[in-house]
TORGUDREN-866531 format. One record per residue (C-alpha): x, y, z; residue in three letters. Coordinates in pm, whole numbers, padded with zeros to 5 digits, always signed. Example, Ala and Ser with C-alpha at 12.3 -4.5 7.8 and 13.67 -1.06 7.14 Angstrom:
BEGIN
+01230-00450+00780ALA/+01367-00106+00714SER/
END
This chain:
BEGIN
+11424+22837+07889MET/+11608+23021+07583LYS/+11386+23337+07621ASN/+11423+23337+07999LYS/+11794+23294+07981PHE/+11863+23585+07744ILE/+11633+23811+07942LYS/+11824+23723+08266TYR/+12167+23763+08084LEU/+12044+24114+07975GLU/+11985+24203+08328GLU/+12331+24100+08429ILE/+12554+24249+08140VAL/+12549+24427+07809ASP/+12579+24094+07619TYR/+12569+24236+07273LYS/+12896+24438+07325ASN/+13081+24191+07554SER/+13325+23913+07505SER/+13295+23601+07714PHE/+13507+23325+07815LEU/+13303+23006+07899LEU/+13424+22759+08153ALA/+13328+22435+07990VAL/+13394+22086+08153SER/+13197+21891+07905GLY/+12901+21812+08171GLY/+12546+21870+08106VAL/+12541+22217+08263ASP/+12840+22375+08074SER/+12717+22211+07735MET/+12367+22370+07785VAL/+12548+22704+07858LEU/+12763+22650+07550PHE/+12432+22589+07344LYS/+12253+22889+07467LEU/+12555+23127+07385PHE/+12576+22951+07052GLN/+12206+22997+06982GLU/+12222+23375+07032TYR/+12549+23406+06837SER/+12732+23573+07128LEU/+13111+23636+07117ASN/+13273+23378+07323PHE/+13566+23136+07360SER/+13599+22825+07570VAL/+13847+22727+07851ALA/+13884+22361+07962HIS/+14068+22232+08269CYS/+14202+21880+08268ASN/+14284+21800+08626PHE/+14417+21463+08543LEU/+14207+21285+08828LEU/+13991+21035+08632ARG/+14244+20869+08403GLY/+14119+20831+08040ASN/+13792+20993+08118GLU/+13951+21323+08192SER/+14132+21309+07850ASP/+13807+21205+07680GLU/+13636+21507+07825ASP/+13921+21732+07699GLU/+13899+21583+07353ILE/+13498+21617+07347PHE/+13516+21984+07439VAL/+13784+22062+07188LYS/+13601+21882+06901GLU/+13283+22085+06988VAL/+13473+22402+06975CYS/+13637+22321+06652GLU/+13302+22226+06495ARG/+13139+22562+06574PHE/+13474+22752+06520ASN/+13526+22879+06876HIS/+13865+22950+07027LYS/+13960+22668+07273PHE/+14203+22724+07566TYR/+14336+22410+07757LEU/+14532+22365+08063LYS/+14640+22041+08233LYS/+14695+22049+08621PHE/+14874+21788+08834GLU/+14600+21845+09090THR/+14696+21550+09326LYS/+15051+21655+09340LYS/+14964+22023+09400ILE/+14702+21938+09660ALA/+14947+21726+09842SER/+15227+21993+09845GLU/+14975+22271+09934SER/+14818+22062+10229SER/+14481+22124+10088VAL/+14188+21908+09963SER/+14180+21808+09594ILE/+13861+22003+09548GLN/+14011+22312+09711MET/+14327+22298+09496ALA/+14129+22233+09175ALA/+13919+22542+09252ARG/+14218+22771+09310LYS/+14407+22634+08998LEU/+14118+22688+08775ARG/+14025+23031+08889TYR/+14380+23165+08870ASN/+14411+23036+08536TRP/+14094+23183+08414PHE/+14183+23508+08573LYS/+14516+23500+08358ASN/+14329+23421+08034ILE/+14077+23712+08086LEU/+14354+23954+08152LYS/+14586+23832+07866LYS/+14310+23811+07592TYR/+14094+24098+07733LYS/+13778+23918+07774PHE/+13505+24099+07954ASP/+13362+23818+08152TYR/+13424+23469+08275LEU/+13103+23266+08249VAL/+13032+22950+08471THR/+12756+22705+08460ALA/+12641+22720+08826HIS/+12275+22671+08859HIS/+12014+22707+09131PHE/+12076+22356+09289ASN/+12437+22459+09344ASP/+12339+22777+09526SER/+12107+22568+09753VAL/+12383+22315+09814GLU/+12621+22611+09897THR/+12373+22746+10162ILE/+12339+22409+10318LEU/+12720+22371+10342LEU/+12757+22715+10490ASN/+12496+22624+10750ILE/+12674+22308+10839ALA/+13000+22496+10882ARG/+12847+22775+11065GLY/+12770+23117+10892THR/+12632+23450+10924GLY/+12346+23616+10718VAL/+12578+23658+10420SER/+12612+23284+10388GLY/+12232+23222+10343LEU/+12194+23425+10019LYS/+12365+23157+09806GLY/+12576+23200+09515ILE/+12604+23550+09359PRO/+12490+23600+08994THR/+12776+23856+08929LYS/+13098+23859+09121GLU/+13344+24121+08958ASN/+13406+23968+08619LYS/+13237+23631+08688ILE/+12865+23589+08583ILE/+12646+23281+08631ARG/+12352+23325+08404PRO/+12204+22977+08488LEU/+12136+23050+08838LEU/+11775+23106+08791LYS/+11745+22733+08653PHE/+11724+22409+08837THR/+11906+22099+08759LYS/+11600+21948+08619ASN/+11533+22246+08387GLU/+11883+22223+08253ILE/+11853+21846+08205SER/+11521+21870+08033ASP/+11641+22138+07798PHE/+11943+21923+07720ALA/+11718+21629+07628LYS/+11477+21831+07432LYS/+11757+21977+07228ASN/+11954+21662+07196ARG/+12266+21810+07348ILE/+12558+21577+07384LYS/+12756+21588+07696PHE/+13000+21387+07922ARG/+12915+21227+08256ASN/+13139+21278+08535ASP/+13117+20969+08792ASN/+13299+21154+09071SER/+12980+21370+09111ASN/+12846+21051+09290ASN/+13146+21006+09511ASP/+13017+21061+09860VAL/+13354+21121+10002LYS/+13290+21479+09882TYR/+13069+21695+10115ARG/+12886+21867+09835ARG/+12795+21530+09688ASN/+12641+21405+10008ARG/+12446+21713+10037VAL/+12329+21681+09677ARG/+12247+21300+09683ASN/+12131+21239+10032PHE/+12026+21571+10208ILE/+11847+21749+09945ILE/+11626+21450+09831PRO/+11512+21431+10211GLU/+11394+21793+10204PHE/+11215+21709+09876GLU/+11055+21432+10060ASN/+10934+21670+10325LEU/+10829+21913+10077ASN/+10777+21824+09714PRO/+10791+22201+09632GLY/+11116+22234+09805PHE/+11309+22425+09538PHE/+11026+22674+09468GLU/+10997+22738+09844SER/+11368+22785+09906ILE/+11383+23009+09596LYS/+11151+23248+09765SER/+11345+23222+10084THR/+11679+23307+09920ILE/+11523+23611+09765ASN/+11407+23713+10109ASN/+11759+23655+10245PHE/+11909+23846+09965GLN/+11704+24161+10045SER/+11759+24108+10417ALA/+12129+24082+10368GLU/+12152+24402+10176ASN/+12001+24589+10481ILE/+12206+24386+10724TYR/+12540+24447+10541SER/+12471+24819+10524ASN/+12438+24822+10907PHE/+12732+24607+10958ILE/+12964+24817+10744ASN/+12861+25148+10932ASN/+12930+24964+11247GLU/+13275+24841+11149LYS/+13357+25202+11056ILE/+13258+25318+11390ARG/+13432+25035+11592CYS/+13757+24969+11385CYS/+14059+25124+11265ASN/+14362+25007+11087HIS/+14723+25071+11208ASN/+14967+24958+10930ASP/+14842+24607+10861ASP/+14687+24557+11201THR/+14306+24575+11243LEU/+14206+24725+11589ILE/+13863+24679+11737ILE/+13780+24919+12001ASN/+13610+24715+12279ILE/+13421+25014+12433LYS/+13276+25109+12087ALA/+13204+24735+12019LEU/+13017+24695+12332MET/+12773+24977+12282ILE/+12649+24806+11961SER/+12283+24678+11971ILE/+12427+24330+11910GLU/+12798+24338+12006PRO/+12856+23964+11973LYS/+12700+23948+11618THR/+12911+24249+11519LEU/+13221+24098+11646LEU/+13148+23772+11453PHE/+13106+23975+11115GLU/+13439+24162+11179ILE/+13660+23846+11285ILE/+13482+23605+11029ASN/+13659+23783+10748ASP/+13994+23673+10901TYR/+13904+23312+10934GLY/+13813+23306+11312PHE/+13484+23097+11361LYS/+13472+23036+11738ASP/+13291+23363+11812ILE/+13198+23231+12186ASP/+13546+23185+12288SER/+13663+23528+12137VAL/+13363+23711+12282TYR/+13425+23576+12617ASN/+13776+23714+12645VAL/+13646+24070+12632ILE/+13596+24051+13014ASP/+13914+23875+13085SER/+14279+24005+13124GLN/+14484+24110+12800PRO/+14696+23873+12655GLY/+14472+23594+12533LYS/+14537+23495+12167SER/+14368+23298+11890PHE/+14504+23170+11567TYR/+14330+23128+11230SER/+14517+23009+10918LYS/+14683+23331+10825ASN/+14608+23557+11124TYR/+14647+23595+11500VAL/+14401+23775+11721LEU/+14503+23913+12057ILE/+14306+24063+12338ARG/+14486+24381+12416ASP/+14439+24637+12683ARG/+14131+24828+12536ASP/+14099+24660+12209SER/+14111+24338+12009ILE/+14376+24338+11746CYS/+14409+24122+11438ILE/+14731+24096+11256SER/+14893+23866+10989LYS/+15070+23560+11134LEU/+15454+23654+11166PHE/+15731+23406+11228SER/+16080+23437+11402LYS/+16314+23581+11135GLN/+16677+23691+11133SER/+16883+23816+10838ILE/+17225+23954+10799ASN/+17304+24295+10634ILE/+17645+24370+10488THR/+17790+24709+10442ASP/+17733+24695+10060SER/+17353+24633+10111CYS/+17124+24934+10012ILE/+16788+24786+10047PHE/+16604+24513+10202ILE/+16235+24402+10140ASN/+16180+24157+10407HIS/+16093+24139+10698PRO/+16099+24512+10706VAL/+16122+24734+10402LYS/+16418+24954+10459MET/+16693+25160+10265THR/+17041+25178+10396LEU/+17284+25436+10311GLN/+17639+25536+10400LEU/+17669+25921+10407ALA/+17983+26133+10427HIS/+17984+26464+10632LYS/+17635+26417+10729PHE/+17424+26712+10892ASN/+17182+26588+11162LEU/+16944+26858+11072LYS/+16888+26696+10738ASP/+16717+26394+10899GLU/+16448+26413+11165LYS/+16212+26131+11079ILE/+16109+25922+11363LYS/+16121+25597+11129SER/+16487+25671+11067SER/+16814+25579+11250ALA/+17129+25786+11220ILE/+17404+25568+11335LEU/+17775+25609+11383SER/+17935+25386+11090TYR/+18266+25348+11241ASN/+18116+25203+11569LYS/+17928+24938+11370LEU/+18056+24583+11305LYS/+17920+24424+10982PHE/+17723+24213+10900PRO/+17461+24376+11103LEU/+17173+24148+11217THR/+16804+24223+11173LEU/+16595+24006+11403ARG/+16282+23976+11626ASN/+16328+24105+11976TRP/+16376+23833+12254GLU/+16302+23821+12627SER/+16606+23943+12813GLY/+16697+24208+12543ASP/+16828+24540+12658TRP/+16975+24852+12519PHE/+17069+25209+12629ILE/+16818+25454+12505PRO/+16950+25759+12314SER/+16998+26050+12563GLY/+17028+25811+12859MET/+17312+25638+13040LYS/+17167+25331+13208GLY/+17050+25003+13051LYS/+16680+24951+12995LYS/+16503+24612+12913LYS/+16307+24611+12592LEU/+16004+24477+12791SER/+16018+24779+13017ASP/+16057+25005+12705TYR/+15739+24859+12572PHE/+15550+24914+12876ILE/+15669+25273+12918ASP/+15577+25343+12570ASN/+15242+25162+12578LYS/+15322+24924+12309PHE/+15017+24694+12219SER/+15072+24327+12225LEU/+15074+24300+11845ILE/+15326+24595+11824GLU/+15546+24398+12068LYS/+15539+24073+11878GLN/+15608+24252+11549LYS/+15904+24446+11688CYS/+16247+24400+11528TYR/+16587+24510+11641VAL/+16909+24588+11451LEU/+17213+24450+11606CYS/+17593+24502+11573SER/+17799+24216+11717ASN/+17491+24112+11917LYS/+17454+24457+12077SER/+17114+24617+11984ILE/+17177+24944+11788VAL/+16826+25042+11712TRP/+16461+24933+11806ILE/+16358+24945+11448VAL/+16118+25237+11384GLY/+16158+25364+11752HIS/+16484+25438+11925ARG/+16841+25431+11873VAL/+17098+25300+12122ASP/+17310+25575+12295GLU/+17637+25393+12221ARG/+17563+25384+11841TYR/+17401+25711+11765LYS/+17584+25939+11511PHE/+17733+26245+11678VAL/+17768+26580+11491GLU/+18136+26614+11359GLY/+18187+26242+11279GLU/+18290+26158+10918GLU/+18042+25878+10833LYS/+17679+25830+10923ALA/+17500+25493+10844TYR/+17134+25583+10779ILE/+16855+25332+10795CYS/+16515+25441+10664ARG/+16185+25233+10691ILE/+15991+25261+10363ASN/
END
């Protein structure tokens, strides 16, 4: 195993000239990883997370890893997390919270102490479990290739080894390690896959892991071809307008597999129900779907995906010179202003003396109206949006600047006739979108 390990590591990175941070829990996998790095005298330190989930056992794991590091003179980094509390506050599972906490911490250590790579002890069984979990959740081709060996600054040099190979190596080399009883807790989905589903596959095929190893290699090769095709199709069908992704429906539908292409596009934004989304292509505009962080809207000739936005309202005093949210905007009081100096569409030149502070910046609302600059009559914002072919996403994201409840500017678009700056006035109030 040693020779196979160092050869594999050499394929991944220049290990002789690299510094490594090993994520070590104290379990058999990470202790074998420690042993192998130690055997080849590699330049590494150790990071250990105490998630405070198993009482004294968690503390004993911490002490065990720390003592091993001290014995072999390796730098030991420790972080304790109130995982249950953080998971509850964030409304996520304990496993999800623990994963996010540890990787954020690892990232900070890598940056602070200038390590070249983070090394984790994921092995081949972990990769198989991930594939089966992806299948259970619903996945595309990319979800069938398993855990990547190298992912930016994260490397996983044990991925070629099965759990049995690692356990046999630990036994043969008398490597001490800690047992985590939570690995047998069937309330976790991964443990159910590990302890019940995979053994059934092995009953069907005693050579299951060898067979699936070959299958994964085939999927990885196929995924490279598939990804290249999908990326080219995305370029052809999609474009970005600020922070909105716009999928051209006509371009999408001439693809050889439009439904598959649509899935690969929207899956990146957390949308899983491809059937429902695909079916709205033939329906009237206006249908919307929501993922955790995004909204998808069927527009006239396109499907638009944008970050979720909530109703917001802020007050702007006359001393304010900059706001960062919900719209980045600089604010300026100018004396003896020349209109020729400012002809940017995203700016508003207002008559300072006609404004009543504080101004209000808010989302537009049904029933809102204004008098467009250069006109005399009122116009509903809903009609203005239609006339100017606003997309449904653009409408939802539209903000208005108000003075004493009257709209003075449709932000980024048009000023109200009553509040526009007129040449000859002493003071101009200038709003510029950054």
